PQR file of N, CA, C, O and H, with PARSE charges and radii, in Angstrom:
ATOM      1  N   MET A   1      13.623  12.741 -21.482 -0.4000 1.5000
ATOM      2  CA  MET A   1      14.590  11.744 -21.076 -0.0000 2.0000
ATOM      3  C   MET A   1      14.076  10.365 -21.459  0.5500 1.7000
ATOM      4  O   MET A   1      12.874  10.142 -21.602 -0.5500 1.4000
ATOM      5  N   ARG A   2      15.002   9.468 -21.616 -0.4000 1.5000
ATOM      6  CA  ARG A   2      14.678   8.084 -21.945 -0.0000 2.0000
ATOM      7  C   ARG A   2      15.103   7.165 -20.809  0.5500 1.7000
ATOM      8  O   ARG A   2      15.868   7.552 -19.926 -0.5500 1.4000
ATOM      9  H   ARG A   2      15.978   9.649 -21.499  0.4000 1.0000
ATOM     10  N   HIS A   3      14.600   5.964 -20.851 -0.4000 1.5000
ATOM     11  CA  HIS A   3      14.978   4.935 -19.873 -0.0000 2.0000
ATOM     12  C   HIS A   3      16.498   4.837 -19.798  0.5500 1.7000
ATOM     13  O   HIS A   3      17.167   4.742 -20.827 -0.5500 1.4000
ATOM     14  H   HIS A   3      13.978   5.649 -21.569  0.4000 1.0000
ATOM     15  N   GLY A   4      17.036   4.860 -18.604 -0.4000 1.5000
ATOM     16  CA  GLY A   4      18.464   4.707 -18.401 -0.0000 2.0000
ATOM     17  C   GLY A   4      19.241   6.009 -18.404  0.5500 1.7000
ATOM     18  O   GLY A   4      20.416   6.026 -18.039 -0.5500 1.4000
ATOM     19  H   GLY A   4      16.492   4.937 -17.768  0.4000 1.0000
ATOM     20  N   ASP A   5      18.602   7.108 -18.812 -0.4000 1.5000
ATOM     21  CA  ASP A   5      19.285   8.405 -18.784 -0.0000 2.0000
ATOM     22  C   ASP A   5      19.469   8.853 -17.347  0.5500 1.7000
ATOM     23  O   ASP A   5      18.720   8.453 -16.456 -0.5500 1.4000
ATOM     24  H   ASP A   5      17.647   7.095 -19.109  0.4000 1.0000
ATOM     25  N   SER A   6      20.470   9.685 -17.135 -0.4000 1.5000
ATOM     26  CA  SER A   6      20.671  10.246 -15.805 -0.0000 2.0000
ATOM     27  C   SER A   6      20.607  11.761 -15.896  0.5500 1.7000
ATOM     28  O   SER A   6      20.755  12.340 -16.972 -0.5500 1.4000
ATOM     29  H   SER A   6      21.078  10.010 -17.859  0.4000 1.0000
ATOM     30  N   LEU A   7      20.386  12.387 -14.768 -0.4000 1.5000
ATOM     31  CA  LEU A   7      20.242  13.836 -14.695 -0.0000 2.0000
ATOM     32  C   LEU A   7      20.903  14.303 -13.414  0.5500 1.7000
ATOM     33  O   LEU A   7      20.754  13.679 -12.364 -0.5500 1.4000
ATOM     34  H   LEU A   7      20.266  11.917 -13.894  0.4000 1.0000
ATOM     35  N   SER A   8      21.631  15.397 -13.505 -0.4000 1.5000
ATOM     36  CA  SER A   8      22.238  15.994 -12.315 -0.0000 2.0000
ATOM     37  C   SER A   8      21.488  17.262 -11.958  0.5500 1.7000
ATOM     38  O   SER A   8      21.226  18.105 -12.816 -0.5500 1.4000
ATOM     39  H   SER A   8      21.752  15.903 -14.359  0.4000 1.0000
ATOM     40  N   LEU A   9      21.147  17.387 -10.693 -0.4000 1.5000
ATOM     41  CA  LEU A   9      20.523  18.601 -10.169 -0.0000 2.0000
ATOM     42  C   LEU A   9      21.386  19.104  -9.032  0.5500 1.7000
ATOM     43  O   LEU A   9      21.870  18.313  -8.223 -0.5500 1.4000
ATOM     44  H   LEU A   9      21.359  16.701  -9.996  0.4000 1.0000
ATOM     45  N   ASP A  10      21.581  20.389  -8.961 -0.4000 1.5000
ATOM     46  CA  ASP A  10      22.369  20.979  -7.880 -0.0000 2.0000
ATOM     47  C   ASP A  10      21.416  21.415  -6.766  0.5500 1.7000
ATOM     48  O   ASP A  10      20.991  22.569  -6.712 -0.5500 1.4000
ATOM     49  H   ASP A  10      21.187  21.032  -9.618  0.4000 1.0000
ATOM     50  N   LEU A  11      21.092  20.477  -5.887 -0.4000 1.5000
ATOM     51  CA  LEU A  11      20.162  20.719  -4.792 -0.0000 2.0000
ATOM     52  C   LEU A  11      20.894  20.545  -3.474  0.5500 1.7000
ATOM     53  O   LEU A  11      21.792  19.711  -3.361 -0.5500 1.4000
ATOM     54  H   LEU A  11      21.438  19.540  -5.932  0.4000 1.0000
ATOM     55  N   GLN A  12      20.519  21.312  -2.502 -0.4000 1.5000
ATOM     56  CA  GLN A  12      21.154  21.232  -1.194 -0.0000 2.0000
ATOM     57  C   GLN A  12      20.213  20.528  -0.212  0.5500 1.7000
ATOM     58  O   GLN A  12      19.212  21.107   0.209 -0.5500 1.4000
ATOM     59  H   GLN A  12      19.790  21.990  -2.594  0.4000 1.0000
ATOM     60  N   PRO A  13      20.531  19.280   0.155 -0.5600 1.5000
ATOM     61  CA  PRO A  13      19.689  18.586   1.123  0.2800 2.0000
ATOM     62  C   PRO A  13      19.766  19.260   2.485  0.5500 1.7000
ATOM     63  O   PRO A  13      20.753  19.940   2.764 -0.5500 1.4000
ATOM     64  N   PRO A  14      18.790  19.103   3.321 -0.5600 1.5000
ATOM     65  CA  PRO A  14      17.610  18.282   3.066  0.2800 2.0000
ATOM     66  C   PRO A  14      16.555  19.057   2.273  0.5500 1.7000
ATOM     67  O   PRO A  14      16.350  20.254   2.476 -0.5500 1.4000
ATOM     68  N   ILE A  15      15.897  18.340   1.369 -0.4000 1.5000
ATOM     69  CA  ILE A  15      14.755  18.875   0.631 -0.0000 2.0000
ATOM     70  C   ILE A  15      13.646  17.839   0.710  0.5500 1.7000
ATOM     71  O   ILE A  15      13.887  16.680   1.047 -0.5500 1.4000
ATOM     72  H   ILE A  15      16.063  17.368   1.204  0.4000 1.0000
ATOM     73  N   THR A  16      12.442  18.261   0.398 -0.4000 1.5000
ATOM     74  CA  THR A  16      11.324  17.309   0.392 -0.0000 2.0000
ATOM     75  C   THR A  16      11.173  16.698  -0.996  0.5500 1.7000
ATOM     76  O   THR A  16      11.696  17.216  -1.982 -0.5500 1.4000
ATOM     77  H   THR A  16      12.246  19.202   0.124  0.4000 1.0000
ATOM     78  N   VAL A  17      10.460  15.608  -1.048 -0.4000 1.5000
ATOM     79  CA  VAL A  17      10.154  14.964  -2.318 -0.0000 2.0000
ATOM     80  C   VAL A  17       9.376  15.936  -3.195  0.5500 1.7000
ATOM     81  O   VAL A  17       9.599  15.994  -4.404 -0.5500 1.4000
ATOM     82  H   VAL A  17      10.035  15.187  -0.246  0.4000 1.0000
ATOM     83  N   LYS A  18       8.472  16.693  -2.601 -0.4000 1.5000
ATOM     84  CA  LYS A  18       7.689  17.669  -3.374 -0.0000 2.0000
ATOM     85  C   LYS A  18       8.606  18.703  -4.035  0.5500 1.7000
ATOM     86  O   LYS A  18       8.377  19.086  -5.182 -0.5500 1.4000
ATOM     87  H   LYS A  18       8.290  16.646  -1.619  0.4000 1.0000
ATOM     88  N   GLU A  19       9.634  19.153  -3.326 -0.4000 1.5000
ATOM     89  CA  GLU A  19      10.587  20.113  -3.893 -0.0000 2.0000
ATOM     90  C   GLU A  19      11.384  19.476  -5.036  0.5500 1.7000
ATOM     91  O   GLU A  19      11.665  20.133  -6.038 -0.5500 1.4000
ATOM     92  H   GLU A  19       9.819  18.842  -2.394  0.4000 1.0000
ATOM     93  N   LEU A  20      11.746  18.209  -4.888 -0.4000 1.5000
ATOM     94  CA  LEU A  20      12.449  17.505  -5.959 -0.0000 2.0000
ATOM     95  C   LEU A  20      11.573  17.421  -7.201  0.5500 1.7000
ATOM     96  O   LEU A  20      12.036  17.690  -8.309 -0.5500 1.4000
ATOM     97  H   LEU A  20      11.518  17.675  -4.074  0.4000 1.0000
ATOM     98  N   ILE A  21      10.322  17.053  -7.023 -0.4000 1.5000
ATOM     99  CA  ILE A  21       9.398  16.960  -8.159 -0.0000 2.0000
ATOM    100  C   ILE A  21       9.285  18.310  -8.854  0.5500 1.7000
ATOM    101  O   ILE A  21       9.266  18.373 -10.083 -0.5500 1.4000
ATOM    102  H   ILE A  21       9.945  16.834  -6.123  0.4000 1.0000
ATOM    103  N   SER A  22       9.211  19.375  -8.091 -0.4000 1.5000
ATOM    104  CA  SER A  22       9.133  20.719  -8.665 -0.0000 2.0000
ATOM    105  C   SER A  22      10.359  21.015  -9.532  0.5500 1.7000
ATOM    106  O   SER A  22      10.227  21.580 -10.617 -0.5500 1.4000
ATOM    107  H   SER A  22       9.226  19.324  -7.092  0.4000 1.0000
ATOM    108  N   GLU A  23      11.538  20.640  -9.063 -0.4000 1.5000
ATOM    109  CA  GLU A  23      12.768  20.858  -9.837 -0.0000 2.0000
ATOM    110  C   GLU A  23      12.760  20.018 -11.113  0.5500 1.7000
ATOM    111  O   GLU A  23      13.195  20.486 -12.165 -0.5500 1.4000
ATOM    112  H   GLU A  23      11.645  20.181  -8.181  0.4000 1.0000
ATOM    113  N   LEU A  24      12.271  18.789 -11.028 -0.4000 1.5000
ATOM    114  CA  LEU A  24      12.184  17.938 -12.213 -0.0000 2.0000
ATOM    115  C   LEU A  24      11.202  18.504 -13.225  0.5500 1.7000
ATOM    116  O   LEU A  24      11.438  18.430 -14.431 -0.5500 1.4000
ATOM    117  H   LEU A  24      11.918  18.409 -10.173  0.4000 1.0000
ATOM    118  N   GLN A  25      10.098  19.069 -12.740 -0.4000 1.5000
ATOM    119  CA  GLN A  25       9.121  19.697 -13.633 -0.0000 2.0000
ATOM    120  C   GLN A  25       9.734  20.891 -14.361  0.5500 1.7000
ATOM    121  O   GLN A  25       9.473  21.090 -15.548 -0.5500 1.4000
ATOM    122  H   GLN A  25       9.906  19.129 -11.761  0.4000 1.0000
ATOM    123  N   LYS A  26      10.544  21.685 -13.663 -0.4000 1.5000
ATOM    124  CA  LYS A  26      11.206  22.838 -14.286 -0.0000 2.0000
ATOM    125  C   LYS A  26      12.129  22.412 -15.428  0.5500 1.7000
ATOM    126  O   LYS A  26      12.303  23.153 -16.395 -0.5500 1.4000
ATOM    127  H   LYS A  26      10.756  21.523 -12.699  0.4000 1.0000
ATOM    128  N   LYS A  27      12.724  21.213 -15.317 -0.4000 1.5000
ATOM    129  CA  LYS A  27      13.640  20.690 -16.339 -0.0000 2.0000
ATOM    130  C   LYS A  27      12.904  19.862 -17.395  0.5500 1.7000
ATOM    131  O   LYS A  27      13.532  19.260 -18.266 -0.5500 1.4000
ATOM    132  H   LYS A  27      12.583  20.610 -14.531  0.4000 1.0000
ATOM    133  N   ASN A  28      11.563  19.835 -17.312 -0.4000 1.5000
ATOM    134  CA  ASN A  28      10.740  19.017 -18.213 -0.0000 2.0000
ATOM    135  C   ASN A  28      11.135  17.546 -18.147  0.5500 1.7000
ATOM    136  O   ASN A  28      11.166  16.852 -19.163 -0.5500 1.4000
ATOM    137  H   ASN A  28      11.053  20.324 -16.604  0.4000 1.0000
ATOM    138  N   CYS A  29      11.433  17.090 -16.950 -0.4000 1.5000
ATOM    139  CA  CYS A  29      11.853  15.702 -16.736 -0.0000 2.0000
ATOM    140  C   CYS A  29      10.890  14.956 -15.816  0.5500 1.7000
ATOM    141  O   CYS A  29      11.293  14.016 -15.131 -0.5500 1.4000
ATOM    142  H   CYS A  29      11.408  17.654 -16.125  0.4000 1.0000
ATOM    143  N   TRP A  30       9.643  15.361 -15.795 -0.4000 1.5000
ATOM    144  CA  TRP A  30       8.677  14.722 -14.907 -0.0000 2.0000
ATOM    145  C   TRP A  30       7.470  14.294 -15.714  0.5500 1.7000
ATOM    146  O   TRP A  30       6.900  15.093 -16.457 -0.5500 1.4000
ATOM    147  H   TRP A  30       9.316  16.124 -16.351  0.4000 1.0000
ATOM    148  N   ILE A  31       7.081  13.053 -15.575 -0.4000 1.5000
ATOM    149  CA  ILE A  31       5.878  12.531 -16.214 -0.0000 2.0000
ATOM    150  C   ILE A  31       4.814  12.408 -15.133  0.5500 1.7000
ATOM    151  O   ILE A  31       5.016  11.735 -14.122 -0.5500 1.4000
ATOM    152  H   ILE A  31       7.544  12.404 -14.971  0.4000 1.0000
ATOM    153  N   GLU A  32       3.669  13.069 -15.358 -0.4000 1.5000
ATOM    154  CA  GLU A  32       2.582  12.974 -14.384 -0.0000 2.0000
ATOM    155  C   GLU A  32       2.255  11.511 -14.121  0.5500 1.7000
ATOM    156  O   GLU A  32       2.218  10.692 -15.039 -0.5500 1.4000
ATOM    157  H   GLU A  32       3.505  13.616 -16.180  0.4000 1.0000
ATOM    158  N   GLY A  33       2.025  11.205 -12.882 -0.4000 1.5000
ATOM    159  CA  GLY A  33       1.721   9.835 -12.476 -0.0000 2.0000
ATOM    160  C   GLY A  33       2.944   9.065 -12.017  0.5500 1.7000
ATOM    161  O   GLY A  33       2.824   7.949 -11.512 -0.5500 1.4000
ATOM    162  H   GLY A  33       2.055  11.870 -12.136  0.4000 1.0000
ATOM    163  N   SER A  34       4.141   9.663 -12.189 -0.4000 1.5000
ATOM    164  CA  SER A  34       5.359   9.008 -11.723 -0.0000 2.0000
ATOM    165  C   SER A  34       5.410   9.018 -10.203  0.5500 1.7000
ATOM    166  O   SER A  34       4.685   9.772  -9.553 -0.5500 1.4000
ATOM    167  H   SER A  34       4.238  10.570 -12.599  0.4000 1.0000
ATOM    168  N   ARG A  35       6.259   8.186  -9.647 -0.4000 1.5000
ATOM    169  CA  ARG A  35       6.470   8.130  -8.203 -0.0000 2.0000
ATOM    170  C   ARG A  35       7.959   8.249  -7.920  0.5500 1.7000
ATOM    171  O   ARG A  35       8.792   7.906  -8.758 -0.5500 1.4000
ATOM    172  H   ARG A  35       6.848   7.574 -10.175  0.4000 1.0000
ATOM    173  N   ILE A  36       8.281   8.737  -6.736 -0.4000 1.5000
ATOM    174  CA  ILE A  36       9.659   8.818  -6.279 -0.0000 2.0000
ATOM    175  C   ILE A  36       9.891   7.704  -5.266  0.5500 1.7000
ATOM    176  O   ILE A  36       9.060   7.466  -4.390 -0.5500 1.4000
ATOM    177  H   ILE A  36       7.604   9.017  -6.055  0.4000 1.0000
ATOM    178  N   ALA A  37      11.017   7.033  -5.392 -0.4000 1.5000
ATOM    179  CA  ALA A  37      11.428   6.048  -4.401 -0.0000 2.0000
ATOM    180  C   ALA A  37      12.711   6.546  -3.745  0.5500 1.7000
ATOM    181  O   ALA A  37      13.631   7.006  -4.422 -0.5500 1.4000
ATOM    182  H   ALA A  37      11.692   7.227  -6.104  0.4000 1.0000
ATOM    183  N   LEU A  38      12.759   6.447  -2.427 -0.4000 1.5000
ATOM    184  CA  LEU A  38      13.949   6.789  -1.654 -0.0000 2.0000
ATOM    185  C   LEU A  38      14.473   5.526  -1.008  0.5500 1.7000
ATOM    186  O   LEU A  38      13.758   4.847  -0.271 -0.5500 1.4000
ATOM    187  H   LEU A  38      12.011   6.073  -1.878  0.4000 1.0000
ATOM    188  N   ASP A  39      15.719   5.219  -1.290 -0.4000 1.5000
ATOM    189  CA  ASP A  39      16.341   4.017  -0.725 -0.0000 2.0000
ATOM    190  C   ASP A  39      15.452   2.788  -0.907  0.5500 1.7000
ATOM    191  O   ASP A  39      15.245   2.005   0.020 -0.5500 1.4000
ATOM    192  H   ASP A  39      16.299   5.770  -1.889  0.4000 1.0000
ATOM    193  N   GLN A  40      14.930   2.641  -2.128 -0.4000 1.5000
ATOM    194  CA  GLN A  40      14.153   1.487  -2.577 -0.0000 2.0000
ATOM    195  C   GLN A  40      12.785   1.349  -1.922  0.5500 1.7000
ATOM    196  O   GLN A  40      12.242   0.248  -1.836 -0.5500 1.4000
ATOM    197  H   GLN A  40      15.098   3.277  -2.881  0.4000 1.0000
ATOM    198  N   ARG A  41      12.230   2.466  -1.462 -0.4000 1.5000
ATOM    199  CA  ARG A  41      10.861   2.465  -0.909 -0.0000 2.0000
ATOM    200  C   ARG A  41      10.116   3.657  -1.474  0.5500 1.7000
ATOM    201  O   ARG A  41      10.675   4.749  -1.579 -0.5500 1.4000
ATOM    202  H   ARG A  41      12.672   3.360  -1.532  0.4000 1.0000
ATOM    203  N   PHE A  42       8.842   3.455  -1.843 -0.4000 1.5000
ATOM    204  CA  PHE A  42       8.050   4.569  -2.345 -0.0000 2.0000
ATOM    205  C   PHE A  42       7.972   5.664  -1.284  0.5500 1.7000
ATOM    206  O   PHE A  42       7.819   5.385  -0.095 -0.5500 1.4000
ATOM    207  H   PHE A  42       8.388   2.568  -1.758  0.4000 1.0000
ATOM    208  N   ALA A  43       8.078   6.911  -1.735 -0.4000 1.5000
ATOM    209  CA  ALA A  43       8.084   8.057  -0.826 -0.0000 2.0000
ATOM    210  C   ALA A  43       6.810   8.880  -0.969  0.5500 1.7000
ATOM    211  O   ALA A  43       6.141   8.850  -2.002 -0.5500 1.4000
ATOM    212  H   ALA A  43       8.202   7.137  -2.701  0.4000 1.0000
ATOM    213  N   LYS A  44       6.492   9.615   0.094 -0.4000 1.5000
ATOM    214  CA  LYS A  44       5.400  10.589   0.068 -0.0000 2.0000
ATOM    215  C   LYS A  44       6.009  11.954  -0.240  0.5500 1.7000
ATOM    216  O   LYS A  44       7.207  12.157  -0.042 -0.5500 1.4000
ATOM    217  H   LYS A  44       7.036   9.639   0.933  0.4000 1.0000
ATOM    218  N   GLU A  45       5.191  12.890  -0.723 -0.4000 1.5000
ATOM    219  CA  GLU A  45       5.685  14.225  -1.058 -0.0000 2.0000
ATOM    220  C   GLU A  45       6.275  14.944   0.146  0.5500 1.7000
ATOM    221  O   GLU A  45       7.120  15.824  -0.016 -0.5500 1.4000
ATOM    222  H   GLU A  45       4.218  12.724  -0.884  0.4000 1.0000
ATOM    223  N   THR A  46       5.852  14.592   1.329 -0.4000 1.5000
ATOM    224  CA  THR A  46       6.345  15.265   2.529 -0.0000 2.0000
ATOM    225  C   THR A  46       7.628  14.660   3.083  0.5500 1.7000
ATOM    226  O   THR A  46       8.237  15.216   3.997 -0.5500 1.4000
ATOM    227  H   THR A  46       5.166  13.878   1.462  0.4000 1.0000
ATOM    228  N   ASP A  47       8.040  13.515   2.527 -0.4000 1.5000
ATOM    229  CA  ASP A  47       9.281  12.884   3.001 -0.0000 2.0000
ATOM    230  C   ASP A  47      10.479  13.779   2.695  0.5500 1.7000
ATOM    231  O   ASP A  47      10.521  14.453   1.665 -0.5500 1.4000
ATOM    232  H   ASP A  47       7.546  13.063   1.785  0.4000 1.0000
ATOM    233  N   VAL A  48      11.440  13.775   3.598 -0.4000 1.5000
ATOM    234  CA  VAL A  48      12.650  14.573   3.448 -0.0000 2.0000
ATOM    235  C   VAL A  48      13.748  13.702   2.850  0.5500 1.7000
ATOM    236  O   VAL A  48      13.962  12.565   3.270 -0.5500 1.4000
ATOM    237  H   VAL A  48      11.406  13.228   4.434  0.4000 1.0000
ATOM    238  N   ILE A  49      14.443  14.267   1.852 -0.4000 1.5000
ATOM    239  CA  ILE A  49      15.549  13.567   1.202 -0.0000 2.0000
ATOM    240  C   ILE A  49      16.838  14.035   1.863  0.5500 1.7000
ATOM    241  O   ILE A  49      17.199  15.209   1.786 -0.5500 1.4000
ATOM    242  H   ILE A  49      14.269  15.191   1.511  0.4000 1.0000
ATOM    243  N   GLU A  50      17.518  13.114   2.505 -0.4000 1.5000
ATOM    244  CA  GLU A  50      18.771  13.417   3.184 -0.0000 2.0000
ATOM    245  C   GLU A  50      19.948  13.200   2.235  0.5500 1.7000
ATOM    246  O   GLU A  50      19.819  12.501   1.230 -0.5500 1.4000
ATOM    247  H   GLU A  50      17.225  12.160   2.567  0.4000 1.0000
ATOM    248  N   SER A  51      21.064  13.782   2.546 -0.4000 1.5000
ATOM    249  CA  SER A  51      22.282  13.602   1.768 -0.0000 2.0000
ATOM    250  C   SER A  51      22.631  12.118   1.695  0.5500 1.7000
ATOM    251  O   SER A  51      22.572  11.414   2.703 -0.5500 1.4000
ATOM    252  H   SER A  51      21.169  14.350   3.362  0.4000 1.0000
ATOM    253  N   GLY A  52      22.991  11.649   0.512 -0.4000 1.5000
ATOM    254  CA  GLY A  52      23.378  10.255   0.332 -0.0000 2.0000
ATOM    255  C   GLY A  52      22.237   9.311   0.015  0.5500 1.7000
ATOM    256  O   GLY A  52      22.471   8.123  -0.208 -0.5500 1.4000
ATOM    257  H   GLY A  52      23.039  12.221  -0.306  0.4000 1.0000
ATOM    258  N   ALA A  53      21.011   9.804  -0.011 -0.4000 1.5000
ATOM    259  CA  ALA A  53      19.864   8.939  -0.298 -0.0000 2.0000
ATOM    260  C   ALA A  53      19.902   8.484  -1.753  0.5500 1.7000
ATOM    261  O   ALA A  53      20.313   9.231  -2.641 -0.5500 1.4000
ATOM    262  H   ALA A  53      20.821  10.769   0.170  0.4000 1.0000
ATOM    263  N   GLU A  54      19.467   7.248  -1.983 -0.4000 1.5000
ATOM    264  CA  GLU A  54      19.300   6.753  -3.344 -0.0000 2.0000
ATOM    265  C   GLU A  54      17.913   7.183  -3.812  0.5500 1.7000
ATOM    266  O   GLU A  54      16.911   6.891  -3.158 -0.5500 1.4000
ATOM    267  H   GLU A  54      19.134   6.641  -1.262  0.4000 1.0000
ATOM    268  N   ILE A  55      17.859   7.876  -4.943 -0.4000 1.5000
ATOM    269  CA  ILE A  55      16.600   8.399  -5.470 -0.0000 2.0000
ATOM    270  C   ILE A  55      16.315   7.739  -6.811  0.5500 1.7000
ATOM    271  O   ILE A  55      17.189   7.662  -7.674 -0.5500 1.4000
ATOM    272  H   ILE A  55      18.673   8.114  -5.475  0.4000 1.0000
ATOM    273  N   ALA A  56      15.088   7.265  -6.977 -0.4000 1.5000
ATOM    274  CA  ALA A  56      14.661   6.704  -8.261 -0.0000 2.0000
ATOM    275  C   ALA A  56      13.320   7.310  -8.639  0.5500 1.7000
ATOM    276  O   ALA A  56      12.448   7.500  -7.791 -0.5500 1.4000
ATOM    277  H   ALA A  56      14.378   7.328  -6.276  0.4000 1.0000
ATOM    278  N   VAL A  57      13.169   7.608  -9.918 -0.4000 1.5000
ATOM    279  CA  VAL A  57      11.886   8.070 -10.451 -0.0000 2.0000
ATOM    280  C   VAL A  57      11.256   6.875 -11.151  0.5500 1.7000
ATOM    281  O   VAL A  57      11.827   6.318 -12.089 -0.5500 1.4000
ATOM    282  H   VAL A  57      13.877   7.453 -10.606  0.4000 1.0000
ATOM    283  N   ILE A  58      10.081   6.493 -10.688 -0.4000 1.5000
ATOM    284  CA  ILE A  58       9.369   5.340 -11.236 -0.0000 2.0000
ATOM    285  C   ILE A  58       8.245   5.875 -12.121  0.5500 1.7000
ATOM    286  O   ILE A  58       7.289   6.456 -11.607 -0.5500 1.4000
ATOM    287  H   ILE A  58       9.618   6.946  -9.927  0.4000 1.0000
ATOM    288  N   PRO A  59       8.339   5.692 -13.440 -0.5600 1.5000
ATOM    289  CA  PRO A  59       7.303   6.207 -14.329  0.2800 2.0000
ATOM    290  C   PRO A  59       6.024   5.375 -14.205  0.5500 1.7000
ATOM    291  O   PRO A  59       6.050   4.233 -13.746 -0.5500 1.4000
ATOM    292  N   PRO A  60       4.917   5.968 -14.621 -0.5600 1.5000
ATOM    293  CA  PRO A  60       3.673   5.194 -14.584  0.2800 2.0000
ATOM    294  C   PRO A  60       3.769   4.039 -15.573  0.5500 1.7000
ATOM    295  O   PRO A  60       4.319   4.183 -16.665 -0.5500 1.4000
ATOM    296  N   VAL A  61       3.238   2.920 -15.185 -0.4000 1.5000
ATOM    297  CA  VAL A  61       3.254   1.741 -16.052 -0.0000 2.0000
ATOM    298  C   VAL A  61       1.828   1.227 -16.180  0.5500 1.7000
ATOM    299  O   VAL A  61       0.968   1.527 -15.353 -0.5500 1.4000
ATOM    300  H   VAL A  61       2.791   2.803 -14.298  0.4000 1.0000
ATOM    301  N   SER A  62       1.596   0.463 -17.207 -0.4000 1.5000
ATOM    302  CA  SER A  62       0.279  -0.144 -17.353 -0.0000 2.0000
ATOM    303  C   SER A  62       0.457  -1.612 -17.676  0.5500 1.7000
ATOM    304  O   SER A  62       1.511  -2.045 -18.141 -0.5500 1.4000
ATOM    305  H   SER A  62       2.295   0.219 -17.880  0.4000 1.0000
ATOM    306  N   GLY A  63      -0.552  -2.332 -17.431 -0.4000 1.5000
ATOM    307  CA  GLY A  63      -0.516  -3.764 -17.721 -0.0000 2.0000
ATOM    308  C   GLY A  63      -1.835  -4.167 -18.321  0.5500 1.7000
ATOM    309  O   GLY A  63      -2.694  -3.326 -18.585 -0.5500 1.4000
ATOM    310  H   GLY A  63      -1.408  -1.980 -17.053  0.4000 1.0000
ATOM    311  N   GLY A  64      -1.987  -5.389 -18.526 -0.4000 1.5000
ATOM    312  CA  GLY A  64      -3.248  -5.853 -19.086 -0.0000 2.0000
ATOM    313  C   GLY A  64      -3.158  -7.315 -19.462  0.5500 1.7000
ATOM    314  O   GLY A  64      -2.130  -7.965 -19.277 -0.5500 1.4000
ATOM    315  H   GLY A  64      -1.289  -6.073 -18.311  0.4000 1.0000
ATOM    316  N   ASN A  65      -4.227  -7.801 -19.979 -0.4000 1.5000
ATOM    317  CA  ASN A  65      -4.302  -9.192 -20.414 -0.0000 2.0000
ATOM    318  C   ASN A  65      -3.989  -9.292 -21.889  0.5500 1.7000
ATOM    319  O   ASN A  65      -4.336  -8.409 -22.673 -0.5500 1.4000
ATOM    320  H   ASN A  65      -5.063  -7.272 -20.129  0.4000 1.0000
ATOM    321  N   LEU A  66      -3.336 -10.363 -22.256 -0.4000 1.5000
ATOM    322  CA  LEU A  66      -3.051 -10.608 -23.679 -0.0000 2.0000
ATOM    323  C   LEU A  66      -4.145 -11.425 -24.289  0.5500 1.7000
ATOM    324  O   LEU A  66      -4.093 -11.738 -25.478 -0.5500 1.4000
ATOM    325  H   LEU A  66      -3.053 -11.080 -21.619  0.4000 1.0000
TER
END
């Protein structure tokens, strides 16, 4: 997937963040080091995703000095 792409998964909430990551890995849509955000806050793997939650996958980024 590329920046801005979307993906539909047929999941029945509630599920955990860890379960979501597992589904993304099965679709080859997970980059190691990424993080999940729920409703604009970083989530832990044990957090439960409720129906209607806003989900974002934040890829690993790097920075540095020029």
